[in-house]
C-alpha positions, 0 to 999 in steps of 0.5 A: 783385169777383165776391164783391161783385157776388154780395152786392149781387145778394142784397141787391137780391133781398131788398129787392125781395121785401119781406123784413122779416127780420133779414139773415142774418149769413153773407150780410152777411159776404160783403160784404167790402172789396176790398183793393189788393195790398200789397207785402211784402219778406221777408228770410230772412238767410243763406238760401243759394239751394240750401237750397230744394232740400233738401225742407224748405220746402214753403211756399217751394217752392210759392211758387216753383213758382207764381211766380218763382225765382232764384239771386241774386248778392249784392254784395261784400262778402257781408255782412248790412248792405251787402247789405240796404242794396243790396236797398232802394236798388239801389246796390252797397255801394261806392255806398250807403255801407254798405260793411261791417258794421263801418266807419270814416269819415275825417270822424269819426276815432275813431268806428266804425260797428257794426250797432247804429248808427242815426245818419243820418250813416252811412246818408245816401249812398242813399235806401231804398225806404220813404223814396221811398214815404213821400215819394210818399204811400205808407204803409210799415211795417218789421218789422225791416230793417237801416236801417229804424230810422234817421230818414233824412236827419235830423241826430242831436242830442247829446240827444233824438230826431232830429226832421227825418228820415223813417222808415216810418210804423210800425217796430220796433227790432231785437231777437233776443228778438222771436220769428218768430211775433211778427214775423209777427203784427205784420205781420198786425196792421198789415194789419188796420187800416182802409184809411187806416192800412194800409201798402201796403209792408211789410218783414219780417226773419228772422235765425234761419237766419243764426244757425244757419248761423254756429253749426253750419255750412250742412250742419247739423241746426240749419240744417235745423230753422231752414229748417222753422221759417221755412217754417212762419212763411211759411205763417202769413203766407200764412194770415193774408193769406188770412183778411184777404182781402188780396192780396199781392205777396211778394218773398222774398230773402236777403242772402247764402249761407253757407259751411262754416268750421273752425279747420283753415282759418285764415290767421294774419296774425301769421305773415305780417307784424309786427302793428306794421306795420298796424291791422285794421279788419275780419277774417274771410272778408276783412280790411281794413287801414291801415298804421301811420304810416311803415310803408306800404312794409314792410306793402305788401311783406309783405301784397301778396306771394303767400299761400296761400288769400288774395289781397290788393290796394291799395284802388284795385287791387281787381278791377273785378268786385267793384265795390268800392274807391272809397268813402272808408270802405273802408280802403287794403288788402283781403285776400280768403280762399278760400271756407271760409277765415278771415283772423284776427289769430293762430291759436288752439289751440281747435278749432271749426267753423261757417259764415260769409259775406263771400266772393266773390259769384260762388261758389255758397256765397254765392248768395242766395234770390230768390222772388216770388209774387202777382198781379203775377207770372207762374207757373213762371218761373226768372229767369237772371243775377239780381243783387240790385241788381235788387230795388229797381227791382222794388219801385219797379215794384210800388209805382208809383214812377218809375225811380230817378235813380241805380241800379246795377240794372235790371229786365231779368232780372225783366221777363219774370216780370211780368204786362203 
């Protein structure tokens, strides 16, 4: 506003003095569009909360010091797709329908959901924030986000596109071949548009840190290098926003943390019970099963016994603190490994190390990054007790959307961080 007033005063003074010279281009450029803040939701997949303390991310650390920081608890299971859907719906995976990275639905026997699936059927249990915004007349854009390429609410056809669903006005189908620089440039290109075509809400997704954590483990040089790279690209985003004169409320999150794993910490299922008694749906940090026909009693007796480094439950007996076990897509039995252990069909002779996630959300290794910075936020705030179901209510507040009719989260932990 001050820039605009100064430019206007300059122009009036020139007119009053009868100046007939060509206006100075430098003075003309001072008259800049006054832009409303854009809300940018950034996910850095696999950014464990304590990575911020390694001294490798000066840009992110600066945003934290000048804004809001928290160690955020993820929802169970601490996997990528369930938690990304929680972040944009405010519902835990048991309620939002994306209950796992790999899942089945009794209504579609023989079909398996994987992370490449964009059939609206699988995503219809919960409405994401960009659909809410589009329905309210707020333009949105997604530079990747799990579910953002889904025409939400539509019906898939045997042939041809889904033409009755809702997507962001601009979106990109996920590809690891799109570099982090290209992703940031895409966001900045959207924000260079004229006001009537410019998004007010944008998502941006980075997966390279998660990949480094899986490949080499959370304490590796590869993770340190990826942290530096991500920080450089956040700096690139901030520089581009400054060049555009575009104020932004940045909400930077992770979906989960990362824990060290190795071949020396494996729970081999075929050493516990006969593989003919069950069918595995998922395995890894946790495993889900169905008993084969007629073998329910024998499988239960074997799997529900006490096992080192693993707890197992019937679906209906999963401890309440996990908020998991009512959705039809969750298989009848679940086993959860101790942090750092892997539940696998059998024991391999290969030696390996790496990292993974999917463990108890309460363990420190699964804690996720949360940062917020921009005109809506106070400075030097550390939010306590933050759970990732609070992110969607925060986004609704920033976008001016009404309170959700159905939510598992609230703004209570973040309200003190917001300007009145």
